[in-house]
N, C-alpha and C positions, 0 to 999 in steps of 0.2 A: 464296592461302596461300603461306607461305615454303617454302624448301627443306627446313628441319628438319621442318616440319609434314607435308610430302609424304613424307619418309622414315618418319615415325611412322605415317602412314596405310598405307604399304606393309608396314611391320613388323607392324602390327595384323592386316592381311589375311593375311600369311604365317604369323604365329603361330597364327591361328585355323584355318588348314589343318592345322597340327600338332595343335591341340586336337581337331579333327574326327577325325583318324587315331587319336589317343589314346583318344577316346571309343569309336570302333569297336573298338579293341583291348580295352578293358574289357568291352564287350558280348560280344565273341567269347570272352574268358576266362571270363566268367560263364556263358555258354551251354555251353561245354565242360565246366565243372565240374557244371553243373546237369543236363545231358542226356546227357553222355558218361561222366562219372565220378560219377554220382549214387550208384551202389552203393558206391563207395569212400568217398564223403562220409558214408555212414551210420556210418562208424567215428569220425567227428569228434564232439567234444562238442556238445551241443544248442545252445550259444551261437553256434556257427558255421554252423548250418543255413541262416541267412539270408544268408550271405556271397555266394553266387552271385547271388542276387536283387539285393543291394545293388550288386554290380559291374555288373549289367545296367542297373539304374535310374540309377546315377551316370554310367555310360557314355552312356546315352541323353540325360541332361540336359546333359552336357558337349558332346555332338554338336550338340544343338539350340542351345545357347548359342554354340558356335563359328559356326554358321550365322548367328546373329543378329549376331555381331561382324563377320563378313565383309560382310554386307549393310550394316551401319552404317558401316563404313569406306568401302565403295564408293559408297554414296549420301550419305555425309557427314551422316548423321542423328545429331544430338546426343542425341535421345531414345533411339534404339536403342543408341548407344554407352554412355550412362549406365546404361541397364537391363542391358546386357551386363556392365559392370563390377561392378554390384551383385550380379548373379547369380553371377559368378565368385568374388567375395569370400565370398558365402554358401556356395558349394560348397566353397571352401577351408576355411572354418570347420568344416563338416560332416565333411570328409575328415580334418582334424586330430583331431576328436573321435572318429571311428571308429578312426583309427590308434592313438590313445592307449588306447582301450578294448581293441583287439585285442592291443596290446603287453602290457597288464596281464594279459590272459588267458593268454598263452603265454610270459611272461617266465620262468616256472619250467619248464624243459625236461623235467625228470623228471616233473612233474605232468602235463604235456601228453602225454608218452609213455604214462604210466599210464592217462590218460583214453582215449586211442585204443585201447590194449590192452583196457580194460574194455568199451568199446562193441563192439569187434570180437569179443570173447569171447562176448558176448550173442548176436550173429548166428551165431557158430559153434555154439553150444549148441542153436540152434533149427534147424539144417540138416536134421535128420531129421523135424522137425515141420511145417515149411512149405516149399513149393517155392520161394517167393521168397527165403527165407534161404539155401537151398541154391544157388540161381542166383547170389546175391550172392557167396557164398564161392568158388564155382567161377570166376566172372568175375574176382574180385580175384586169385586165385591165377594165373590165366592171364595177366592183364595185368601184374601186379606181379612175376611170376616168383618167387613165394614159396610156402610150403606150411605149412598149419596156422596156429595162433595164434603159437606160439613156435618151431615147427619141425615136421618130418615126424613126430616121435614123438606128435603130437597125434592122428594118425589110426591107427585099427586096420587099415584097408585103404586104401592110398593111391589116390586118384582119378587119372585121367590128367592132370588139370590141375596136379598136383604135379611133373610132369616136362616138360621142354622138348618142344615139338611135340606135346604131349598124347599121350605114349606110352601105349598101352593096356596095356603090360606094366610099367607104372610100379611100382617097388618100392623098398624101402629100400637095396637094393644097386645100384640103377641109377646109372650114371655121370652121367646128365643130370638127376638129382633136384635140385630146388630146396631148398637147405639153410636159407635164411633164413626166419624166421617172418613172416607177413603183417602182424602188428602193427608190427614194426620197419620193414618195407618201406614201410608206409603212413606211419609217422612221418617217415621220411627223405624220402618223396615230398612230403608236405605242408609239411615244414620248408623244403625247397628252393623249393617253389612260393610260399610266403608271402614268402620273401625277394625273389623275382622280382617278385611283385605289389607288395610294399612299395616296391621301387625304382622301379617304374613310377608308383606313386601319388605318391611324393616328387617325382619329375621333373615330373609333371603339375601338382602343387601349386605348385612353384616357378615354372613357366611361367604358371600362373594369376595369381599375384601380379604378375608382370611385365606380363602382358596387361591386367590390371585397371588398373594404374597408367598404362600407355600409352593405354588406352582412355579414361580420364578426362582425360588430358592432351590427347588428340586432340579429345575433345568440347569441352573448354574453349577450345582453339585455334580450332576451327570457329565456336564461339559468339562469340568475340572478333572473328573475321574478319567475320562478318555484322554485328556491331554497328558496326565501323569503316566498313563500306560504307554502312550506314544513315545514319550521322551525317556521312559525307564530303560 
């Protein structure tokens, strides 16, 4: 093979190392949301309940595909490289579809804020009825440094989680009282998180297109090289 083909081969291999890391990042992000911030995620609209699982699944597929691409480049397997390119293009199409759907769901900021407040209000109203709802409220207040749905006035008696360091003497006159409501804190948190995730997905998608093109080029070059050797 020529120098250019050799460079493409190494590029495909290095690009797939990046894909593998990106896949792991998506898996980690999905796991964090699903298992660490699951209580906070309860405030999201129901359409987003599958978001952590989608992140984990797509991350796993990207990681396996990257492994396939690395093996195809090292072994110079046209079958593996072609399969790798087709899977990358399929993942790209799925990511674009999911991205467009997510954008359409949250393009109205006020509606998204209202939806989060409505869902969190339901959990807040059930805090005295079910231990799970109360645990959710207390955990969100502690982690997000917020109090109540719209502020401390939502509580008749402030719990320790409404104050920094879980002050047992937490009151409305306390200097370390969290003033921001949890619905607004959750909205800010998810809005920033979605921007970060969106940036990662866009970067991965762009790299996937480049990787797929180079994978197909490398596969074609290897195939032509073998044919020239056969008929030489």
